[in-house]
Each structure stands twice: as structure tokens, then as C-alpha cells.
N, C-alpha and C positions, 0 to 999 in steps of 0.2 A: 549274725556273721554269714558274708555269703563269701565261700571259699574260691568260688571262681573255680571250681573242679572241672567244670564244661570247655575251660582252654585247653586244658590237657586230655579231655574226651569227646572229641566232637561230635560223636557219634551221639550222644545223648542230644535230645530235643533242646532247643533254646530256654532259658527261665524270662517267663513274660509275667509272673505274679509272685506275690509275695509266698504263697502257697508253694509254688515249686521250689523256691530257695529252702524252706523250712522241710518241705519232702524231699529233696535231695540230699538233706542231711541226714536225715531220719534214714534215708535208704543206703547211703555209703558207711551209715557207722554201721547195720544189718550185716551189710555186704561184707564189710571191713572184718565184723567179728565170726563170720563164716570163712571167710579165708585166713584168717588167723587161724583159728582151731581145727581146718580142714589141713594147713600146711603143717602145724605143729604136730597135729596126729602123722602125717605124712612121715614126717623128717623122723620123730620118733622111731616109727615101725621101720624105718629103711636103717636107722640107726644100730637097735637092736638086733635088728634080722642079720645085718652084716656081724656085729659084733658076737655074737651068739651063734653064728653059722656052727654047721656039723665040722668039727676038724678043726675050729678056731682054740687059740691058747686062752679062751678068754677063762678067766677063777670063778668057775661054778659049783663051789664048798661052799655051806652056809647059805642056799640063795633064802630072801626075803619074802617072804609070802604074802606080808599088807604092811601098811605104816600108816597109821593113824595122822600123822600131818599131812600126809598126801592126799590120803583119801577127805580129809576134811575140806582142804583146798580144790579137792577137784568135785566137790559137792558145793562148797559155797561160793565158788568164784563164777561158776556157770548161774548157779541159781540168783546170785545177785545183777548179773548181767542180764538175764531174760526177764525179772523184775523191774528194771531200769527200762530193757527197751518196751514191756506193754506199758509200763508207764508214760513214757514218752510217745507211743504208738494211740493210745487211747487220748491223752491230752488234743495230739493231732486231730484225731478223728471228731473230738466233742467240738475241737473249733472250725473243723471245716464242715461238720452237722448243722453247727449252730447258725440258722441265718440271721443276716444282720438287719438291723430295724432301717437303716437310710440307705441310699444308693437306688438305681432305677431298675425294673423290672421286665422282664421279656417273657414271653410266651414262645415255648417250644412245642411243635408237632410232630413228632417221627412218624413217616409215610415209606411205603417201601417206592422208590428208593431214595428219598429226599430229605432234607431237612425244612421245614417252613418255622418263620421266624416271625415274632408280630410285638411292635411297642406297643407301651401304655398309650400312646397317642394316634395308634391307629395306621403306623407305618409298617407295612410287609417288606418282609425278605425272603427269598426263596435260597438256600444253601450259601447265605451270606448272611453275616453279624455284621455290622458296626456299632463300637461302645466306646464311650472316650475312656481314656486313660486316668489310672490315681482315683477311680470311683468303684465304689462294691457293686457289682452286675449280680443279682439274683434271678435264674431259671426256674422257672414252674413249667413240667413238662410232662407230656401224656405221648401216646401213639393211638392212632386209627386201625392199626391191622395187629402186628406181631411186637415182640420184644425186640426195641433198640437198646442202643447203650450210646449217650451221648458224651463223645472224646475228646478233650481237648487238650495234647500233650503238650503244648509247649506252657500250659498254667497248670500241667499236673491235676487235672481233673477229669472225672469220669462216673458216669453214676446211669442204672440202667434208666430207660422210660419205656414204661409197660403200659399194655391198655387197660382201660377202664379205672386207674389211678393215678392221681397226682405225685409226680416226686421231683424235688427242689435239690439245686445246686446252685454255689455261687463261685464268683472267683473276684479278685482284685486285681485288676493288669496294672503292671506297673512300667512298661515302655510302649510303645506306640510301633506299629508295623503289621505285616499281614502274618496271620498265624491258622495253621490246619483245624480244621473242625471235621472228624470221622464217626463213623459207627464201629463200636468195638465188641458188637453181637454182632455174630453170623444172624441175617435176618432174610436170607434168599438168594435168588440167583444174580441178583443187583448189588449186593452187599457191598464189594470192593468199589463200587461207584459212588454210593453213599459218601459222600463227603464235599465239603468246601472250604469259605474262608474267613476267618474273623480279622475283622479290618478297627483296629485298636488306633483312635485318634486323638489328636490333642483335644481338648476340652471346647478350645476354640473352633476349632475345625466341626466337631461336631455338633457342636451347637449352629453352626452355619448347615450343615448337611439336614441335620432335622428339620431348621426353618426351611430349606428347601424341598421338605416333604420326603426325605430319603431320596433323594434324585440326584447322582455325583456330577448328572450331565447337562442338569438345567443351568444355564445363564443367572446369577445372579444381578436383583434389580439395581442399577444406581443412582435412580432418584427416587423420591416420594410419589410420587406420580407410577411410574414403574413398578413401585411395590404396592399400591393400590391396585393397579389392575391386576396384578398375581391374586391378590385377597380377592377382588371380583370375582376373577375366573376357579378359583378354589372353592368358595363358597357359592358357585353356580347361580350368582344373582342375576346372569341374564336370562334364565330360566322363566323369571317373572316379569323382569324389568330390562323391556327395550327402548326402541326409540320413538313406540307410540302407545300411548293407552291399551291395555289389553283387558280379557277377564279376570287374568291373572293377579293385574299388578298396575300401575300408574307407571306413567314413564319418566326415567331420570334425568334423562337427556336434557341439559342447561336447566337443571332444577335451582345451582344456586344461585340467591338472591333475591328469587321469585317468591309470590306471594301463594301460600298453598290452603287452597278451600279444604276445610276438616267438615267431620260432620255436625262439628258444633263452632261456628267462629271461622278464624283465617290464622294463621302464622306466617311469618317470613322463613324462609328455608335459608338461615346462615348455618354456623361451624355447629350450635349447642344444639339446635333443631335436628339437623341431619346424625349428630353424635345420639341424638335421645331416638330418633325414628330407627337407627340401628340396634341399639341394646336393649332399649325396652318399646318397642313400634306401637304397643296396644294403646300407649297415654294419647297418641295425638295421631287419629287415622285420617286416614285423605278421602275424601266427601266421596261416597258412591261406594266404598269398599270395606270390608269386612275385616275382623283381626284374623288375619289367617298368617299374617308374616310371622313366623318364627322369629324369640328374640334371641339375640347373639351373646345378651349380657352373661358374663361368665366363660365365655366360648372364644371370644376376641380379644387382644389384649389391644391396651390402648394405643400403642403403636401402630396396629393392625388399624385400627380406626381412624387416626388421623390419616395413612396413607389412602385409606378407601377414600374419604372424603376430599383428597387433593386429588383424588384422580375423578371424582365425579366432576369437581368444579373444572375441569380441564378435558373432559370424554367430549369427543365429537361423533363417538358413532358405538352404539350400546348393543346392538344387532349387526345384522348383514348388512352390506353393502348395497346402497340404495334405497334403505329405509327409515333414513333420518326423517325423523318427523319433532320437532321442539313440543313440549308438554303444554297442553293448551289449555286453561284455567278455566272450571265450568263456570257458568254462572252463578252469581251469588243467591243464597236460598230467601226467599221471602219471607221475613219474620215475621212480618204483620198478619199472614195468615196463619202461623203457627201459634194456634191457642190450647196445646195439650202440654207441651215441653216447657223449658225455663224462660221466664218472661225476665231477666236481667242478665247483664253479665258476670252475675255471682252466682245465679242460678245455671248457667251456662257452665263457669268452669267446676261447678258440684258434679252435674251429670259427666261432664267431661272425665271427671277422674274416678268415677264410680265405675265406669266400664263403658265399651264403644254398643252404638245402637247395632241391629242387625242390620241386613239389607230389606227386610220385610217391614221392620219399624220404620227405617228411614221413609219406606214408600208412604206409610199409613202417615208420618207427621206433614209429607208434601201434598197429601189430599186435601 
């Protein structure tokens, strides 16, 4: 139960996680016990000191030197409270130090004097961290120089980051906003400047931020063609496919609907062909090229593939201005001179499925 104590004690950091609420309950319980016993002892000391001060009229006859009921209470009550506090603290510690099986994982590297954070998909951040709300976030941490301490006060989370060993920490944020990220270990002259911000976002905003490559300032595409251009640039497709054929790869300008000459046979460049060429390019290789293009199966979503195909349908320039050049279909191979390869459509299909020919093999076949 959230007692909303922070409403009355604004000097405490905000509560931004499940751990913060339970931690504060334990903290205020221990603080309350300490204050209660301290006040009790001080009040009794003052009361007895005033009552039995020198010259007072207090009755000092037959003083009591011991009381078993009182001694039992003085021993039993603190012992029970101490054991209860230990049990509560132990359960909280075990819960915090047991890493959840689900959620996202963030890798943290402490450096003098900054935090470097990396997401599983490769997105990197320095002194900033973007995470979704209501999701377990696991940190795997290490230092590249001295001992640091990854400290998130609003989440009541802190753990040492040491060189040569991985340590772990996790949080479960419950509210969106911007929260402090600090180092809680004196790590050198720049220790006080080793800080940053944690941005807890809604799941929708986080998904958009992640889809944007972790760039909050990059415009989001509004059409499939714009999204396809974004995929084209992100995958660096223009390094091999420009407006004209090169040694690296054939041009893809105006490819949609054309007939593609393959190492074996031909194929029409429809949507199915383009999808297959993106995900599993080794299956049908353009004539004169090797199977050098990386396969994007498992690395691109179907949405990204569709966007990329739409971009290829409408693109008018795939490289620098002034170098527009439509793809020129090479002359067909004279199959009558081909006495070493497959002699019919079935054999050609079997060879195509079994693997591509190298450039040297292709040259031997054409001689």
C-alpha cells in the first residue's frame, strides 16, 4: 500500500517504481522505530532525572533494583521487532536481487566520467536512458576503469559497477517522466559531473523511439515509400546498388516489373521476387554476380520489407544526382552452346536450388 508519505516530506525523491514504494515503507518503519525508542529513552531520562534530582521530595524508600516483567518486555519486544525487521529486509533484498526472466536488458559501462548504455538492438546512449513504463528493465553493468555505483534515486536502485566483473540490477518503472541517473561512488575529480537522465516513456512512445533508431529528433515517415527510404538508408543498400551496374552489385533503379536475367534462366521482378531477393538473395542470383549479398531473413520485419519494396517501385534516384541510369538487361546466354550444364528446365531449376555458380564457373560455362 502506498502511504503517499512523499506528499508530506517533499525532500524525498519521487517514487517512480514498485521498488521505491516498498523500499520507502521499510525505510519509514525502521526510521519510526529508531525515533520511537530514541524519544522514549530521552523522555524517561528527563522524567527520572527531574523526579529524582537532588533536593526533590521523591520517595526514595525501598527502591526497586529489578523487575522480571519489565526486563522481559525490554528483551522480548526489541528482539521481536529486530527479527521482524530482518525478515522484512531480507525478503526485500532477495526480491531486488532476483533478476526477472522477462523484460528488456540494458548494458551499462561506467567510465570516468560518464555512463555509456546500450540496448539489445544496438541503440547506444551516453548519460541518457530511454525505457518503457510498466516493464522490467534489467541492467548488466561493468566499469572500464575504477569502481562506480549506478544510482537511480527515484527508483531506489543502486549497485556497484566494478572493473573486471559483471554486476546486475533491475527496476520496474511505474510512471513516465524524467529522472536522475547518478554515480554514488567517489570515482575521481569528475565524480560530481557523472550524471544523466532516465526517460521513462509510454510503451507506444518507446516503440516509436526505438523504431526511429533511438533518435528523438528524426522525423517519422508518413508513407510507406518514406519508410522504405528510411530502411534503404539504414541498411546502407546504396553502397552496392546505385543508378548503374557496378562490380559490387546490379542497379535496382526501375527494377519493378522488369525481366531479370539470372545465372540460370530469368525471372520477373514482381513483389514476390523482390521479397525473396531481400531475405534470401542466394536463391536467384543476377547474371554475372556471386552470392555476396547478405541475407536479411530474421533481420528485417515484414513491414520493413514491404516498405522497401514500395520505395523501389517509385525511386527515381538511388545514388548521387546526375548518375541516373536504368538497369540494362544483359543479352541472354546461348543455351545451345551450354553442353556441361543442365539441359532442360527441370535440371536448371535443380541447379538453381543447389547453389549459385561462381564467376569463374560462369566464365567456363560461357566458353
